[in-house]
TORROGU-870707 format. One record per residue: residue number from 1; z, x, y of N, C-alpha, C in turn. Coordinates in pm, 1 decimal, padded with zeros to 6 digits, m for minus. Each point is the difference from the previous one (the first is absolute). Layout:
REM residues N
<i=NUM; n.z=Z; n.x=X; n.y=Y; ca.z=Z; ca.x=X; ca.y=Y; c.z=Z; c.x=X; c.y=Y> .
...
END
This chain:
REM residues 94
<i=1; n.z=01045.6; n.x=m00031.6; n.y=03364.1; ca.z=00046.8; ca.x=m00056.6; ca.y=m00125.3; c.z=m00120.6; c.x=m00033.8; c.y=m00085.4> .
<i=2; n.z=00010.9; n.x=00029.5; n.y=m00127.7; ca.z=m00108.4; ca.x=m00030.9; ca.y=m00089.4; c.z=00038.3; c.x=m00130.2; c.y=m00075.6> .
<i=3; n.z=m00104.9; n.x=m00071.1; n.y=m00039.4; ca.z=00028.6; ca.x=m00120.7; ca.y=m00079.0; c.z=m00031.3; c.x=00023.3; c.y=m00146.9> .
<i=4; n.z=00068.5; n.x=m00063.8; n.y=m00085.6; ca.z=m00018.5; ca.x=00011.4; ca.y=m00141.0; c.z=m00045.3; c.x=m00134.3; c.y=m00057.4> .
<i=5; n.z=m00070.8; n.x=00001.1; n.y=m00112.6; ca.z=m00048.7; ca.x=m00123.6; ca.y=m00058.4; c.z=00024.5; c.x=00008.9; c.y=m00149.7> .
<i=6; n.z=00068.8; n.x=m00097.6; n.y=m00055.2; ca.z=00022.3; ca.x=m00005.6; ca.y=m00143.1; c.z=m00115.2; c.x=m00084.0; c.y=m00059.6> .
<i=7; n.z=m00060.1; n.x=00047.9; n.y=m00111.5; ca.z=m00102.8; ca.x=m00080.8; ca.y=m00063.7; c.z=00036.8; c.x=m00007.5; c.y=m00150.8> .
<i=8; n.z=m00044.9; n.x=m00108.9; n.y=m00064.2; ca.z=00014.9; ca.x=m00015.0; ca.y=m00139.6; c.z=m00123.9; c.x=00051.3; c.y=m00080.4> .
<i=9; n.z=m00101.0; n.x=00030.1; n.y=00073.0; ca.z=m00122.9; ca.x=00054.9; ca.y=m00065.6; c.z=m00115.4; c.x=00008.6; c.y=00092.9> .
<i=10; n.z=m00106.7; n.x=00050.9; n.y=m00060.9; ca.z=m00130.0; ca.x=00009.6; ca.y=00068.6; c.z=m00086.7; c.x=m00115.0; c.y=m00049.9> .
<i=11; n.z=m00049.7; n.x=m00081.1; n.y=00094.0; ca.z=m00081.9; ca.x=m00112.5; ca.y=m00040.1; c.z=m00141.6; c.x=00034.2; c.y=m00024.3> .
<i=12; n.z=m00055.4; n.x=00090.5; n.y=00078.5; ca.z=m00139.3; ca.x=00032.5; ca.y=m00010.1; c.z=m00026.6; c.x=00131.2; c.y=00073.7> .
<i=13; n.z=m00091.9; n.x=00078.8; n.y=m00056.6; ca.z=m00050.9; ca.x=00117.9; ca.y=00063.6; c.z=m00151.5; c.x=m00017.7; c.y=00019.9> .
<i=14; n.z=m00048.7; n.x=00005.8; n.y=00121.4; ca.z=m00141.2; ca.x=m00016.3; ca.y=00033.3; c.z=m00054.2; c.x=00123.9; c.y=00061.6> .
<i=15; n.z=m00112.5; n.x=00045.0; n.y=m00046.9; ca.z=m00063.8; ca.x=00122.8; ca.y=00056.1; c.z=m00136.9; c.x=m00041.7; c.y=00058.2> .
<i=16; n.z=m00013.3; n.x=00026.8; n.y=00125.8; ca.z=m00126.9; ca.x=m00032.6; ca.y=00071.3; c.z=m00049.2; c.x=00124.4; c.y=00073.1> .
<i=17; n.z=m00110.7; n.x=00055.5; n.y=m00042.9; ca.z=m00048.7; ca.x=00121.7; ca.y=00057.4; c.z=00103.2; c.x=00112.2; c.y=m00015.2> .
<i=18; n.z=00057.3; n.x=00050.0; n.y=00108.2; ca.z=00097.8; ca.x=00111.5; ca.y=m00014.5; c.z=00140.6; c.x=m00049.9; c.y=00037.9> .
<i=19; n.z=00022.2; n.x=m00128.2; n.y=m00006.7; ca.z=00131.6; ca.x=m00057.6; ca.y=00036.1; c.z=00063.0; c.x=m00073.5; c.y=m00117.8> .
<i=20; n.z=00126.4; n.x=00023.4; n.y=m00019.3; ca.z=00076.1; ca.x=m00067.0; ca.y=m00108.5; c.z=00101.8; c.x=m00093.6; c.y=00069.1> .
<i=21; n.z=00006.5; n.x=m00118.8; n.y=m00054.5; ca.z=00095.3; ca.x=m00101.0; ca.y=00052.4; c.z=00088.3; c.x=m00040.2; c.y=m00119.8> .
<i=22; n.z=00134.7; n.x=00013.6; n.y=00019.4; ca.z=00096.2; ca.x=m00028.1; ca.y=m00101.3; c.z=00084.4; c.x=m00119.1; c.y=00046.6> .
<i=23; n.z=m00008.2; n.x=m00116.8; n.y=m00070.0; ca.z=00081.4; ca.x=m00115.7; ca.y=00037.0; c.z=00130.3; c.x=m00000.7; c.y=m00067.8> .
<i=24; n.z=00106.7; n.x=00001.6; n.y=00073.1; ca.z=00136.2; ca.x=00001.3; ca.y=m00050.2; c.z=00049.0; c.x=m00146.0; c.y=m00014.4> .
<i=25; n.z=00060.6; n.x=m00030.2; n.y=m00112.6; ca.z=00049.5; ca.x=m00136.8; ca.y=m00031.5; c.z=00153.7; c.x=00000.1; c.y=m00020.4> .
<i=26; n.z=00060.4; n.x=m00112.6; n.y=00022.4; ca.z=00135.1; ca.x=m00021.2; ca.y=m00041.6; c.z=00018.4; c.x=m00139.0; c.y=m00046.2> .
<i=27; n.z=00104.1; n.x=m00031.5; n.y=m00075.4; ca.z=00025.6; ca.x=m00135.4; ca.y=m00051.9; c.z=00057.7; c.x=m00083.0; c.y=00110.9> .
<i=28; n.z=m00060.7; n.x=m00122.1; n.y=00015.3; ca.z=00047.7; ca.x=m00089.0; ca.y=00102.0; c.z=00133.4; c.x=m00057.7; c.y=m00034.7> .
<i=29; n.z=00088.3; n.x=m00018.8; n.y=00105.2; ca.z=00126.3; ca.x=m00068.3; ca.y=m00015.6; c.z=m00014.6; c.x=m00147.9; c.y=m00001.1> .
<i=30; n.z=m00110.6; n.x=m00053.1; n.y=00048.3; ca.z=m00019.0; ca.x=m00145.7; ca.y=00009.7; c.z=m00114.3; c.x=m00054.8; c.y=m00076.7> .
<i=31; n.z=m00106.6; n.x=00075.7; n.y=m00021.3; ca.z=m00115.8; ca.x=m00054.0; ca.y=m00076.3; c.z=00015.1; c.x=00026.8; c.y=m00151.2> .
<i=32; n.z=m00025.5; n.x=m00102.4; n.y=m00079.1; ca.z=00012.8; ca.x=00006.9; ca.y=m00145.2; c.z=m00131.1; c.x=m00036.4; c.y=m00066.8> .
<i=33; n.z=m00022.9; n.x=00057.8; n.y=m00120.4; ca.z=m00117.2; ca.x=m00035.7; ca.y=m00076.6; c.z=00027.6; c.x=m00122.6; c.y=m00088.9> .
<i=34; n.z=m00088.5; n.x=m00036.2; n.y=m00082.7; ca.z=00017.2; ca.x=m00119.3; ca.y=m00089.6; c.z=00116.7; c.x=00011.3; c.y=m00096.9> .
<i=35; n.z=00044.3; n.x=00124.2; n.y=m00031.0; ca.z=00114.9; ca.x=00017.9; ca.y=m00090.4; c.z=00127.7; c.x=00030.1; c.y=00081.1> .
<i=36; n.z=m00001.8; n.x=m00032.3; n.y=00124.4; ca.z=00116.2; ca.x=00021.2; ca.y=00091.3; c.z=00035.7; c.x=00148.7; c.y=00026.7> .
<i=37; n.z=m00091.3; n.x=00088.5; n.y=m00025.8; ca.z=00024.1; ca.x=00139.8; ca.y=00030.0; c.z=m00047.3; c.x=00032.3; c.y=00139.1> .
<i=38; n.z=00062.7; n.x=00097.8; n.y=00064.7; ca.z=m00044.4; ca.x=00034.2; ca.y=00136.1; c.z=m00144.9; c.x=00050.0; c.y=00002.5> .
<i=39; n.z=m00079.0; n.x=m00047.4; n.y=00096.6; ca.z=m00139.8; ca.x=00039.3; ca.y=00013.2; c.z=m00004.4; c.x=00134.4; c.y=00072.6> .
<i=40; n.z=m00093.9; n.x=00091.8; n.y=m00047.8; ca.z=m00024.3; ca.x=00119.7; ca.y=00076.4; c.z=m00076.4; c.x=m00040.1; c.y=00130.3> .
<i=41; n.z=00044.5; n.x=00064.2; n.y=00114.4; ca.z=m00065.9; ca.x=m00028.2; ca.y=00124.2; c.z=m00033.2; c.x=00131.1; c.y=00067.9> .
<i=42; n.z=m00113.5; n.x=00003.7; n.y=00076.5; ca.z=m00040.7; ca.x=00111.3; ca.y=00075.8; c.z=00106.7; c.x=00032.4; c.y=00104.6> .
<i=43; n.z=00035.0; n.x=00130.6; n.y=00018.0; ca.z=00094.6; ca.x=00039.1; ca.y=00103.5; c.z=m00058.5; c.x=00090.2; c.y=00100.5> .
<i=44; n.z=m00074.9; n.x=00101.2; n.y=m00042.8; ca.z=m00058.2; ca.x=00097.5; ca.y=00091.5; c.z=m00109.3; c.x=00078.1; c.y=m00070.1> .
<i=45; n.z=m00094.4; n.x=00055.1; n.y=00080.8; ca.z=m00112.8; ca.x=00074.5; ca.y=m00050.1; c.z=00009.3; c.x=00145.5; c.y=00050.9> .
<i=46; n.z=m00016.8; n.x=00091.8; n.y=m00090.4; ca.z=m00013.9; ca.x=00140.5; ca.y=00039.3; c.z=m00146.4; c.x=00036.3; c.y=m00003.0> .
<i=47; n.z=m00048.9; n.x=00063.3; n.y=00108.9; ca.z=m00138.7; ca.x=00033.1; ca.y=00013.4; c.z=m00003.6; c.x=00148.4; c.y=00018.0> .
<i=48; n.z=m00087.8; n.x=00073.0; n.y=m00080.9; ca.z=m00008.8; ca.x=00145.8; ca.y=00009.7; c.z=m00132.7; c.x=00048.8; c.y=m00045.8> .
<i=49; n.z=m00038.5; n.x=00121.0; n.y=00041.6; ca.z=m00124.6; ca.x=00058.6; ca.y=m00049.8; c.z=00014.7; c.x=00037.6; c.y=m00150.1> .
<i=50; n.z=m00113.3; n.x=00006.6; n.y=m00071.5; ca.z=00009.2; ca.x=00027.2; ca.y=m00142.3; c.z=00065.6; c.x=00135.3; c.y=m00034.9> .
<i=51; n.z=m00018.3; n.x=00103.1; n.y=00082.6; ca.z=00060.1; ca.x=00129.4; ca.y=m00030.4; c.z=00150.9; c.x=m00008.6; c.y=00013.0> .
<i=52; n.z=00050.8; n.x=m00076.0; n.y=00097.6; ca.z=00146.5; ca.x=m00021.4; ca.y=00008.9; c.z=00051.2; c.x=m00077.2; c.y=m00120.6> .
<i=53; n.z=m00074.1; n.x=m00100.4; n.y=m00043.5; ca.z=00036.9; ca.x=m00076.8; ca.y=m00119.4; c.z=00008.5; c.x=00090.7; c.y=m00120.1> .
<i=54; n.z=m00101.3; n.x=00083.9; n.y=m00018.1; ca.z=m00004.1; ca.x=00092.3; ca.y=m00117.1; c.z=00117.9; c.x=00093.0; c.y=00004.2> .
<i=55; n.z=00036.0; n.x=00052.1; n.y=00114.1; ca.z=00117.9; ca.x=00087.2; ca.y=00009.6; c.z=00129.8; c.x=m00077.2; c.y=m00030.0> .
<i=56; n.z=00003.9; n.x=m00125.8; n.y=00043.0; ca.z=00117.8; ca.x=m00089.0; ca.y=m00026.8; c.z=00014.7; c.x=m00026.6; c.y=m00142.8> .
<i=57; n.z=m00111.1; n.x=m00018.6; n.y=m00073.2; ca.z=00004.1; ca.x=m00028.0; ca.y=m00144.5; c.z=00055.1; c.x=00122.3; c.y=m00069.0> .
<i=58; n.z=m00041.4; n.x=00115.3; n.y=00042.6; ca.z=00045.5; ca.x=00124.1; ca.y=m00060.3; c.z=00148.7; c.x=00018.3; c.y=00019.0> .
<i=59; n.z=00050.0; n.x=m00028.6; n.y=00116.9; ca.z=00146.6; ca.x=00003.8; ca.y=00026.0; c.z=00080.4; c.x=m00098.3; c.y=m00081.5> .
<i=60; n.z=m00058.4; n.x=m00123.1; n.y=m00011.9; ca.z=00067.4; ca.x=m00101.0; ca.y=m00083.0; c.z=00000.7; c.x=00036.2; c.y=m00149.2> .
<i=61; n.z=m00105.7; n.x=00066.5; n.y=m00045.3; ca.z=m00005.7; ca.x=00045.5; ca.y=m00135.1; c.z=00106.5; c.x=00103.6; c.y=m00027.9> .
<i=62; n.z=00021.2; n.x=00090.8; n.y=00098.3; ca.z=00101.1; ca.x=00102.4; ca.y=m00013.1; c.z=00143.2; c.x=m00069.6; c.y=m00008.5> .
<i=63; n.z=00019.8; n.x=m00099.4; n.y=00085.0; ca.z=00128.3; ca.x=m00074.9; ca.y=00003.2; c.z=00018.9; c.x=m00071.5; c.y=m00132.5> .
<i=64; n.z=m00107.2; n.x=m00062.9; n.y=m00051.6; ca.z=00008.1; ca.x=m00068.5; ca.y=m00129.6; c.z=00037.1; c.x=00098.6; c.y=m00113.0> .
<i=65; n.z=m00065.4; n.x=00113.2; n.y=00000.1; ca.z=00028.9; ca.x=00100.2; ca.y=m00098.3; c.z=00147.3; c.x=00041.6; c.y=m00000.8> .
<i=66; n.z=00060.4; n.x=00009.3; n.y=00119.3; ca.z=00137.7; ca.x=00032.3; ca.y=00019.6; c.z=00087.4; c.x=m00109.9; c.y=m00061.4> .
<i=67; n.z=m00039.5; n.x=m00124.9; n.y=00028.0; ca.z=00079.7; ca.x=m00118.1; ca.y=m00054.4; c.z=m00010.9; c.x=m00002.8; c.y=m00152.9> .
<i=68; n.z=m00118.9; n.x=00027.4; n.y=m00053.6; ca.z=m00016.4; ca.x=00000.1; ca.y=m00147.8; c.z=00083.7; c.x=00114.5; c.y=m00063.7> .
<i=69; n.z=m00003.1; n.x=00117.8; n.y=00063.2; ca.z=00073.5; ca.x=00114.9; ca.y=m00054.1; c.z=00150.7; c.x=m00023.1; c.y=00007.3> .
<i=70; n.z=00043.6; n.x=m00075.1; n.y=00100.3; ca.z=00140.3; ca.x=m00033.4; ca.y=00013.9; c.z=00045.2; c.x=m00116.5; c.y=m00090.7> .
<i=71; n.z=m00096.5; n.x=m00065.4; n.y=m00065.6; ca.z=00030.6; ca.x=m00109.8; ca.y=m00085.3; c.z=00021.6; c.x=m00131.3; c.y=00068.6> .
<i=72; n.z=m00030.9; n.x=m00004.3; n.y=00134.5; ca.z=00021.1; ca.x=m00120.7; ca.y=00080.3; c.z=m00102.0; c.x=m00107.6; c.y=m00029.2> .
<i=73; n.z=m00120.0; n.x=00039.3; n.y=m00035.4; ca.z=m00110.9; ca.x=m00093.3; ca.y=m00036.0; c.z=m00072.1; c.x=00051.6; c.y=m00121.9> .
<i=74; n.z=m00068.9; n.x=m00089.7; n.y=m00069.5; ca.z=m00084.5; ca.x=00040.9; ca.y=m00114.0; c.z=m00141.8; c.x=m00043.2; c.y=00024.7> .
<i=75; n.z=m00088.4; n.x=00084.2; n.y=m00039.1; ca.z=m00142.9; ca.x=m00034.4; ca.y=00007.4; c.z=m00032.0; c.x=m00095.8; c.y=m00112.4> .
<i=76; n.z=m00095.4; n.x=m00088.8; n.y=00019.5; ca.z=m00041.8; ca.x=m00098.1; ca.y=m00103.4; c.z=m00048.0; c.x=00073.7; c.y=m00125.9> .
<i=77; n.z=m00065.0; n.x=00114.0; n.y=00015.5; ca.z=m00050.9; ca.x=00073.3; ca.y=m00117.0; c.z=00118.3; c.x=00061.3; c.y=m00080.8> .
<i=78; n.z=00120.7; n.x=00013.6; n.y=00062.6; ca.z=00115.8; ca.x=00059.5; ca.y=m00065.0; c.z=00080.1; c.x=m00108.0; c.y=m00076.9> .
<i=79; n.z=m00021.7; n.x=m00126.2; n.y=00031.7; ca.z=00073.7; ca.x=m00110.4; ca.y=m00063.1; c.z=m00070.7; c.x=m00042.8; c.y=m00124.8> .
<i=80; n.z=00079.4; n.x=m00026.9; n.y=m00104.9; ca.z=m00062.8; ca.x=m00049.2; ca.y=m00126.3; c.z=m00071.1; c.x=m00130.2; c.y=00028.1> .
<i=81; n.z=m00108.3; n.x=m00021.1; n.y=m00072.4; ca.z=m00079.7; ca.x=m00126.0; ca.y=00018.4; c.z=00083.9; c.x=m00118.9; c.y=m00061.2> .
<i=82; n.z=m00004.6; n.x=m00105.8; n.y=00065.9; ca.z=00067.3; ca.x=m00124.5; ca.y=m00043.7; c.z=m00084.3; c.x=m00062.6; c.y=m00109.2> .
<i=83; n.z=00057.6; n.x=m00034.5; n.y=m00120.9; ca.z=m00082.7; ca.x=m00061.6; ca.y=m00104.7; c.z=m00064.5; c.x=m00131.2; c.y=00047.6> .
<i=84; n.z=m00115.7; n.x=m00025.8; n.y=m00048.2; ca.z=m00068.9; ca.x=m00123.3; ca.y=00033.2; c.z=00062.6; c.x=m00116.0; c.y=m00065.6> .
<i=85; n.z=00014.7; n.x=m00106.7; n.y=00074.3; ca.z=00059.5; ca.x=m00122.4; ca.y=m00054.6; c.z=m00109.3; c.x=m00089.4; c.y=m00061.0> .
<i=86; n.z=m00123.1; n.x=00013.1; n.y=00048.6; ca.z=m00109.4; ca.x=m00075.1; ca.y=m00056.5; c.z=m00092.8; c.x=00092.7; c.y=m00072.5> .
<i=87; n.z=m00031.2; n.x=m00024.5; n.y=m00129.1; ca.z=m00087.8; ca.x=00090.9; ca.y=m00077.3; c.z=m00135.7; c.x=00013.3; c.y=00072.2> .
<i=88; n.z=m00069.6; n.x=00107.8; n.y=m00036.5; ca.z=m00129.8; ca.x=00030.2; ca.y=00065.1; c.z=m00102.5; c.x=m00109.3; c.y=m00029.7> .
<i=89; n.z=00016.9; n.x=m00083.5; n.y=m00108.1; ca.z=m00092.8; ca.x=m00107.7; ca.y=m00028.0; c.z=00032.0; c.x=m00121.8; c.y=00088.4> .
<i=90; n.z=00102.2; n.x=00008.2; n.y=00083.8; ca.z=00030.2; ca.x=m00110.0; ca.y=00089.1; c.z=00075.1; c.x=m00114.9; c.y=m00060.6> .
<i=91; n.z=00037.5; n.x=00007.7; n.y=m00129.1; ca.z=00071.3; ca.x=m00113.5; ca.y=m00062.6; c.z=00138.0; c.x=00046.4; c.y=m00031.5> .
<i=92; n.z=00092.2; n.x=m00071.4; n.y=00064.7; ca.z=00141.5; ca.x=00035.4; ca.y=m00021.9; c.z=00040.7; c.x=m00031.1; c.y=m00138.4> .
<i=93; n.z=00091.3; n.x=00085.2; n.y=m00057.3; ca.z=00055.1; ca.x=m00027.8; ca.y=m00133.3; c.z=m00085.7; c.x=00041.8; c.y=m00114.7> .
<i=94; n.z=m00110.5; n.x=00066.5; n.y=00026.6; ca.z=m00086.8; ca.x=00040.2; ca.y=m00113.3; c.z=00002.8; c.x=00150.8; c.y=m00016.1> .
END
C-alpha cells in the first residue's frame, strides 16, 4: 500500500551540493497566527539528486502548460496588472 500526502504548498527548497530538499507544508488545524489564520507547518521533506529534480521540474512545466491550455489556471503574466492604490510618489490622494 502506498501512502499519500496532501500539502498546501512548498515551504522551502534547499540545494546543497548535488542534493535538493523540498519542504512540504500544510495549514495547521490548531496553530493560528496573530490574525487568527492557520499557520503553515512543516509536514514532510522530499530529498532527491539535482538531475531528478530537474526532470521533475520539466514534467511539472508540461503539466502546468496543459492546465493553462485548458483554462484551468492563468499565469501571472497573462493576468492584467492591478492598478496601484498608492501613487508612485508614496502619497495617497495626490
